N, C-alpha and C positions, 0 to 999 in steps of 0.2 A: 507361501502365502501369507497375508496379514490378517489379523481379526479386524472386524467391522468394530470401531472405536464405542458407538452408540451401543450397540448391543452387549458388547462386555460390558459395559457401566451399567446396563440395566440389569444384566447377571449378578454383578458383583455388588451393586447399591442401588436397587431398584426405589428406594423411598428417597433417594436423596435429591435435592433441587437440581434441575438439568439446565432449564432455559427459562427465563422470565421478561416479563415489559413491566410497564407501570401499573398495569390492572391485573395482570395474572400470570401463574407459573406452572410450569409441570416439572414433574419429578422423571427421571430417566426412565422408569417403566410407564410411564404415561406419553413421555415422548417417543419411546421406543416402538409402543401399541400403534400409536398415530402413522408413525412411519410406514408401518409394515402394512397398515391399512391402504395408505396412498399408494404405497408401490404394487399392493395388488390392483387398485384402481388403474393405474399406469399402464399393468399389462392388459387390463380389459378394455382398454383406451388403443391398444395396439402397439404402445412404447415397447420397444425389445434392449437386447444387448446391442451396442453401439448406434442407436437412436439419438439425432442431436435434438435438444430441446430447450429452446431460448425461453428466459424468464426477464421479464421486464415490469418490475416493481419496486416500492422501497423496500427498507430492511423491516422485517417483522418475523414473529414467530412463524406464521405460515411458510414464509420463504424459505428459513432453515429447514422446516419439515420436508417440502417438498424436494429440495436441494439433497437432503439424505435420501427420499425416497428414490430418487433416480439415480443415485450412486448404486443404492442397494440392488438394482434391478439390472445394472450394468449400462444403464443408459447415460449419456455426454450432457452435462448441464453446461447451457450457453448464457451466463448472467448479463444481461445488455445495462448499457450507462443510460439512466434514466433523464440525464441531463441535455442529450444529444438530440438533433432534430431527427424525424423521420426519415430524411434523406440519408442523413449520414449511417443510422441504424440499417439501412437497406444496404448502404455500400458494403457493411461489415457482414452482412448475413449473406452477402452475394458468395461469399468464400465456402458457406457450408450448406449442405441439403439437409436443414431442419424441418423435424416433423409437425411442430407444433409451437405456437406463443404460450405461456402462463403470465397472467398478468392482475394488477389489482384495479380497484376503481379508479384510482388516479391517472393511470395510464392506460385505461382500456382504449380510448379512441386511437392512441399511438400503435398500440398493438394491432390492431383490426386492420392498419394500414400494411402490417409488415407480412402477415400470415393469412388466409383465408380460415386456418383452424386457429381460433384464438378462445382460449378458454380461462374464465375468472377462478383466481386460485381458492377463493371461498367456495365458490360453487363446487370446485373439485373435491375439496376436504368434507362439504357437507353431503356429497352424493358416495362419498367412499364406503365400503361395507364397513361395519362394526363388528366387535367382538371377535376377530380374526388375533389369536393367540398363539406365538412360539417362542421358544426360549434356546432354543440351538444357536451354538455358536456360528458365525458367518463369516468365511474365510473369502478375502478379496485377492486378485492379483494384483500385486503392486505396480506392473508394467502396464496396466489398463488403462485406455483414455479414461479422464472421469470429468474434468472441465476444461473449457476455452474460455479462455479471459484476454479481452482486447486490450492491448497496450493505449496510454493515452494519447500518444501520437501528436506529440506538442511541437514536434520537428518534421512530421512528416504523416504519410498513410499509417492508421493503427493496424497493427499485426494481430493475428489471433494466434493465441499461445496457447499450445496442447499441453496440459497438464496431467499427469498420471496420478493414481490413488497414491502411489508410493512417494512422488514427489511432495504431496501435501501431508501424506504419513511422518516422513522422515523430517521435512520442515518443522513439523510442530514438534515433532519429538526432540530434535536436538535443541529448539528454543526451548523447550521444558527441563532440559539438562541443564541449561545456563542459568534460566529466571524461576525461580521458587514459585512454583502453581500445585495447588491441592484440593481435593475436596473440602469445601465450606469457602473457598475463593470464590470470587465473582467478577469476570472481567466484562467490561464495557463494550458492547460492539457498536462502535459511533463511526466508524468506517463503513461505505457501502460495502455490501455482497459481490457488487461488481467487481472489485477491487481486490486483488490478490491479499492484501493486509486484513482484508474483512473474513475472508474464506480461512486465513491462518487463525483468526481468533477461535472461530467454531472448531475447526480441528486440536488446538491446544486444550480448549475446555473440555473437549470430548475424552481425549488421551489422558488428561489428568484427573477427571471425575470432578471437575470444577462447574460452576453455573455460567450461563451466557446471561446477560441482562443487555436486551435489544433496545436500541435507540433508532427510532425514524429519522432523526437529523440529528445534528449537531448544535444543541444550544447551551451557550457557555453558562447562562445561570440555572439551568434545569441540573446540567453537569456538575455545577458547584453544590448544587444542593442534595447531589447523590453522595459526592465524596464527604461532605460535612455530616451527612446521616450514617455516615460507614456503609452505604448500600452496595458499592463497589469498591474493590479491592486493587484491581489492575485495569490499566488503562492503554490504550493505543492511540497514538497523536502523531500528527506531523507538526513540526516546530511551529508552524503559523498559528495553528490550533491552541498549542499550548501558552504561545503569547496572547492569544485572544482570552484564553481562561483565566489567566492571570491578571489581564489588565481588567476583566470584569469583576475581580476580587477589589481593586481600588486599595491594594495594600492591605486589605484583611487578611491575617494569618488563617491557616487550616487547622480546625479543631482537630481533625483527625487525618493525618496523611495516607495516601493509599499505599499500598506495598510495593506498587512497581508503575513506572509510566515508561512506557515503551514508544521512543521516538525513533522515527524513520521516514523515507519519503523524500528530503531534502537536506542541505546540510544545517547545522546549527550555528546560531550567530553567536560571535564573543559575548555581546551584550546577554543573551538567553542563556548562556554556559554561566557568564557571573550572576544572573538571577537564580538558576539551578542551584549554585553554592549558597548564596546568601539565603534562601529559604530551605536548605538542606532537602533539596526534593530527591524522591527514589529514582532517578532517571538511569535509563539503559539508551546507549545510543547504539543504533543498528543501521547497516546497510544492505540492501537487497533490491532484487526487481522482480517483475512478472515472471521471466525465462527462468528464475530460482526458485518459485512458488513462495517469493517473499524474502526471509531473512538469509543473508549470506554469513555476515559478521555482526557481532555485539560486544559491546562493553558488558560489565558486571555491576551488580549494586555494590554501592560503596567505593567503585572505582573513584579517584582524585580527578579534580578539573584537568589536569593535562591528559589523562587519558579518556575523559569524555570528549576532549578536543579531536579524537581518533574516530576511528567507525569499529573499533573493538579487534577482537582476533576471530577467525574461521569457528564456526559452532561446528558441533559433531556431525559427521555424516556429508561434509564439503569440504574442500580442500581450496586454498586461492594460491596464485603467483602472479607474478608482474613480468611481462613480456615488453623487454626493453632492447634497445641498442647496445652496441659496446660501450663499456664504462659508465653507463647511465642506472642509478637505480629508480629511476620514475620511468613508467610505460603503461600500456593496457593492463587492466586487471583481467585476469582468465580465472574461471571458476571449473572444478569439475566434482562430481559427485552424487548420491542419488536424488538430490534436489534439481538437477537440471532438465528442464522439460523435454519433452518428447520430440518437437520443434514447432512451426507455423503451419496455420490452415494456407491452402492455396499454395502457389508455386514459391512463396521465400523459404529459403534454406537458412536453417540456423548458423551463425559464424563460427566456425571450430578451427582451433589452431592443427597443424599436422598430425599431431599425437592426442586429438580429440578434447582439448579443453575448450570451453564455451569463452569466446570472445565477448566481453561485457560493453566494450566500446567507453567504458571510462577509464580515466587515466588515475594511477594512484601509486604510492609508494608502500613498502613493508619494512618495518625496523628490525632489528636486531631480535627483539621479544615478541616479534610475530603481529605488530599492532599496525592496521592498516590506516593510511591515511589516504582520504580521495580528494583529489584535487579537481576533478571535472569532465566533462565528457571528452572524447575522442575527438568529435565532430564540431565541439563547443570551442575548441583551444584554437588560437589563430596565431600566424607569425607577423610580427609587425617590424620592418627592418631589421629581418632576421633573428628577431627574438622572439621566444613563446612567451604568449599571454593567456593566461586560466581566466575567463571571466569571473569562476567563484571565488577566486583571491581576492579581487576588488569588491564582490557583491559581499563577503562575509564584514569585510571591513566597514562597509558604507551601512551596514544594518546595525551597526553600535553608534552611530552618529545620533544625538537627541532629537527625536520626531521624525525619523525615518523607519517605516515599518516593512518596508521590503524594498529589494534592489535588483536591477537585471544589467547586464553590459551585453552589447551588441557590436559585432564586428562590421565596419561599414568600409568599403574600397576606397583606398588614398592611392594618387599618383604616385607619391614620392615613397611612401614607407611599405605598399601593399593592403594591408590593412590597418584600420587605427578603432580604438575602442569608443562607443558612445553610451553614458551612463545612463540610464532610467532610473529614478527613485520615488518610491510611493509614499504618501505622507498624508494623514489625516488633516492637516492644516498645512495646505502649501504654502501660505504667506508667511509660515515661521521659517522657511528653508532658504537659506540665502545660498545660491550655486558658489559665491566664493569662497563661503566658511567650508564648504564641502572639499573644492578643491585643495585650499589650504591644509584640511585635515588629513587628504591622501597623500598630499605632497610630502608629509613628514613620515611617511610610512612605506611608500612605494618607490620605486625606480622612476625615473624619468618618463622612460618608455612606454610602462603600463598607464601612465595618468591620461583621463579620458580627454579626448577632444571636445565634446560637449557634454554637458549634465541636463537633463530634462526632468522636471519634476511633474508628477501628475498626481491626482488626487487617489485614483486607483489603476494597477497594473492589470491589463489586459491577462485572462487567467483560462487555462482549458478546462473542461468538465471534469476533471480529477484535481482542480484546484492548484494545478501547475502553472507557473508563468508562461504565456504563451509567446514565446521567443518569436515565433515566424510574423506574428501580427506586429511586434515592437520592431522587427527587422523592415516591414512595409512603413511603419511610422518613423523611423531612423532616415529613411531613403526620402521621405515625403517632404 
């Protein structure tokens, strides 16, 4: 059994700051009392152990409260992506028998179309009984279903990933052993709670006794002000968010650096790595996925640039290996350990090796010191004239070219070579980008068979609701 981290923090440090936003804050004692009250209200509403409860809401203190209340009574939280169309949400929820939808005011209309039983989170909190106090430790079975998080579905139908309490607990615990986090620290919750990265922040802070600073949306000016004021010590960002954050500063230095900036969710470009070195930013590069409750590997604070160019080593409570053919050091990245999910909702099966390692679908290599380098998706790699081409290799180079903010390589059918690459480039000023200059830049760094047949410059690449490049949309564009 595992201890409820919120209850443990409320027992050991009741008056320490636990969670806040720009307007108010709660101590661990206040946070725990509120969760106890909401948990009781859920039971009065007929929510039981194993009940699925969907949440369609932006980030808020109240969202975190109802999340922890559902976990406390053994219900299964299903956080929904607020950026999806109602039809897409219905398609996801068809995989689950759920009891109700909790929502905020902004998403009330969509939520009411998903289930006849739709409850306002603020109404739920206002109607909950007050004055229920208990201070006994709470034990939770690590193998118990805890949340269902839907994958982004950038290359296909989104799958509901069943994560246990132990998955989230051990992922956060291993992360905290690698990245210093302690009482007095404040981690900005800038990632949405329908993303496993957002859930990871909550669990890391609860286990460490640190404060969660809830942000409803990613705003570069607001975040820069928080950093300069010393209001947050830890950040979780995808590389594009860090790029936007630095661009908004317009060369202005940091009056006070945060203690750690955790990067994940996408490859880090060479140009961003150079900026990280120049500004001496306390960056940790990580690799993970929904099926492993977030991080699998990570670098350490203070690692040199050549290490930050990798995805680091396996964190505690997980192992990695490469499944490759004879004589090859490159192959599919496989993971096992306490962070690997229980499976998927519906009929989808978790891809496992014969000896029960989880197949990630990513291609990579591990060097003699255990550092992982991720080369790309197994289903993204394509063969052209008998040679393997990894889109990410080309993309990382192109993003280092002046004026390029993002890039994506798509494979199209070719009668002579089987497949050939088409390069899409995103630039805020498309008139400043000359495709011939890009082609010349790449020809100095890549084998001839890897050079794209076409280069298409757009002011904005299509993206999924999790802000990942929508490769399916680009594939259709390449064919048109």
